[in-house]
N, C-alpha and C positions, 0 to 999 in steps of 0.2 A: 452555064457549064455543067453538064452533067457526068458524074463517075460513078463507081459502082457501089461507093459507101459515102456519098454526100452528092449536095447538089450546091451550086451558085448562082444565084439569082441578083441582078441588078436592077434596081426600080427606085427612081425619084432621088437619087443621090445617095442612095443606100446600097450598099454591096452586103449580101445575105449570104451566109454558109447555113446549110443544114447538114446537120450530120444523119447519115442514114444506112445505118448498119444494126437496124434493131434486134435481129436475131443475135447478135455478138455484144448486146447491151450497149451499143455505140462505142465499144471499146476502141481507141484511136489507132488506127493502122496507120501504115506507112503513106498510104495515099490521102488521108483523113490531115495526116502531119502537115502533109505537102500543100495542101490545100489551104490549111491555115496559114502558112507562110505566104501563098500566092495572094490571099485575100489582104492580108497583113501590109503586104507590099505594095498592092493597087491601093488601097488607103492611103497608104504614106505618099506615094509618087503621082496619084493623078488628082488635078483639082476639081474634077468634076463629081468625084465620091466624097461624099460628107459625112458619113458615119457606116460603122461596121457592126452587123447584127450576126450572134451565133445562135442558133437553136437547133434542136433533134424532132426526130420522129420516135414513136414505139415508147416503152414504158419508162425507159432511163434516158437521161440527159447523156451522160457518159459514166461507164465504170472507171474510166482513167485509160492509161496506154494498156494498149493489148502486149501482155507479156510474152505473148507467142510470137510477136512480129519482130523484125529487125531493129526496132525502137528501144527493145529492152536491152538492158546493159549486157555487154561481151562478157560472158563467163571467162573467156581469156585473160580478162585484166585481173591483176592481182596485185598490182601495186597502189596504195593510196593515191599516189600522186599521178599515175597514168589514169585512174577511177576519175579524179576530181579533173583532169584535162579533158577526158570523155565528157564528163558530166555538165562542163560548161558549154564546148563547142562541137559535139559529136553528133552523130545520127541520134535523133531521138532527143535530143537536149531542148527543155522549155526554157532556158534561162533566158537565150537571147529573144525570144518570142515575147514572153512575160515584157522584158525590157521594152521592146520595141512599142508595146502598147501602151505603156505609160509614158512614153516619149511623145508618141504620135499627138500633135493639138489637134485631134479630131475626135469625137466619142466613139468609145467602143462597148458594145451592150450585151451582155448574154442573158438568154433567156431559158430557164430551167423548167421543163414540164414533168420531169421525173428526177430520180437520184442522182447527183453529182459527185463523184468518189474520185478521192486520190489525186493523180497528175491533173485530171479535169477541173478538178476544182482548185487545186493550185492557180491554173492558169486563168482560171474565171477571177480569182482576188486582183487581178492586173485588170480587169475591164472597169471602166469608168461607172456604170450601171449595171446593175444585177437584178431582174426581174423575176417570178417565180409564180407556181400554182401551188395548190395545196397540196399535189402530189409530189413535191419536188422534198428530197431529202439532201442532207450535205454529210460526207465524213472523209476521213483522212486514215485510213486503215494502214498505213506503213509500219507502225510500229510491230503489228502483227508477225511480220515480214524481217524483224530486227531492225528497222530502218525508222527514221522520222523523215518527214516531207523536207525535201532538201531541194527543190526547185523554186525557192523562194516562197514555198506554203509556209513556212513557220514563222519567218519574217514578216511577211506579211499579214499573216493572219492575227499576231500578236499587235501589230500597228492597227489592224481593223477593228478587232473587237475586245482587244486587251487580254493577257495574260489569264485572266479567269478562265474565260471560255476556251482558248487556247489550249489550256491544260484538259479539258472536258474533250475535246475533240481530237487531239494528239494522243495525250498520256492514257486517256482513258479510253480510247477508242470509242467514245460514243457518237450515234449519229443524232442530228437534230432535224427536224421538219422545217417548214416553210415557216410558221408562226413564231417559231423560236429564230428564225433565222432574222426574222424581220425586226423582233424585239432587241436583238442584241448587235444589229447594224450590218448584219452579213447581206441578206438582200434589201433593197430600196422600197419594193412593192410586191404585195401578192396580189394576182389578178385570177378571174375565173377562168378555169380550165377550157371553157369553149370560148372559143374564137381569140386564144391564147397569141398564137402566133401573128395574128392581125395585130392585135393591140401593141404588141412588141414592135411591130413595123411603124405602126402609127406612130408610137414615140419616138423612134428614129427618124421619120421623117420630119418629124417636128422639130426634132434635134439638127436636121439638116437645112432648116431655114435660120436658125440661129446665127448671129454676125460672126463670121469667121474668125476675125481676128480677138473678140472680145471672148469667144469660147476658148481660143489657144492660150490667150493671157490669163484666162480665169484658171485653167487647168495646170498650168505652170505655178501659178501663184499659190494653189490651194495645196499642193505638191510641196511647196517650198515651206509654206507657213506651218504644217505639222511640224517641221524639225527646228524650227526658229522660237525664238522668245518673242513675246508681244511686241515690242518696239521694232525688232528686227523684220517680223511678219507685217507691222504697218508700212515699214518701208519699200517692202517688197509691193504691196498693194500700191502705194504712190508712184512706183516707177511703172508699173503695169496700168496704171488709172492716166498718168501725164503721156504716155506713149499713145494711149488709145484715143483720147481726146483731140489730139493733134492728126488723127487720120481720117481719110476720106469717108471711109464706113460708118463713125461716130457722127461725123458733122453731117452726114445724107441724111441719117434715120433722126437726128436731134433736130433738124431744120423743118422734116415732114412732121415729126411729132409737135413742135411748136405753131405750124401750120393748121394742123387739124383742130387743136385748142383753140388759137384764133376764130375758126371758123364756127366752131362752138358757141364762143362768145357773142359772136356778132349775129349769132339766130336767135 
C-alpha cells in the first residue's frame, strides 16, 4: 500500500510501515496516524502476520506529531476535563495505539535511522524492540511548550530507564544519541547505517519464525513480572510454562529436537 507520506509492505509474515515524509522531518500527519492504526489492526487480526516493523526515510525517524495537522490539540478545548477526554480517545491520541502495541501478543519493532522526538518517541516506548543507527537521537521537548510527555511517555520512560535518565530527557530537555540510548536500555542494538532497514527486516523475519504461543506467553509474563514480587513472578512463569508444555506447538518442537539429538548420538 502506497500513500503520499508512507508505504506499507508485507513480506514473509512481516508487515512493514515506512514513513516517507522526509521534507517535513517525518512529522506524523493524519494519513500516517491512520496508517499506524491500520497496520496495528492487521497485526492484531491476521494470523498470517507475525511481526510489525516501523522505519522511516530521510534524516529523521520522526519529529513527532505534526502540530499543524488535525492531530494537534483543538484550541477550542479550554476545560481540563474535556482535554483529558480528547487526549485519551480523540483524533490524534496515541494512548490507545500504544496500549494496543503492548497488548498484541506479537512483536512490534521500531528502527531509528535518525532523530526520534516527542510523540514519536512516546509511541516507540511501547514497542517490544528498538533498533538504531549511530545517526539516531532521542528527545522529549514537551517541557519547552509548557507540558510534559503525556501519552504514556513519562510513565513508560521511567519504567524503561529509571527516574535518573527520565529527568534528563523530560525535565532537562536533553537529547541522547544512539550509544547513550543503548547504555541506558532505551534501544536494544545499534547497527550500521548501511543496510539498516534490511537488517531490521531480517530481525523481524527471524521473530516471525518463533513459536507463536511461546512468544505470546513470554510477552505477557515479562509485562506482569516487572510489577510483581519475586514469588508472584515465578508463579506467572509456572502458569505460562505449564500451559505451553501441554500444547501441540511445544510437543511438536520438543519431539523434533529429541529426534535430532538421537540421530547425532547414533552416528
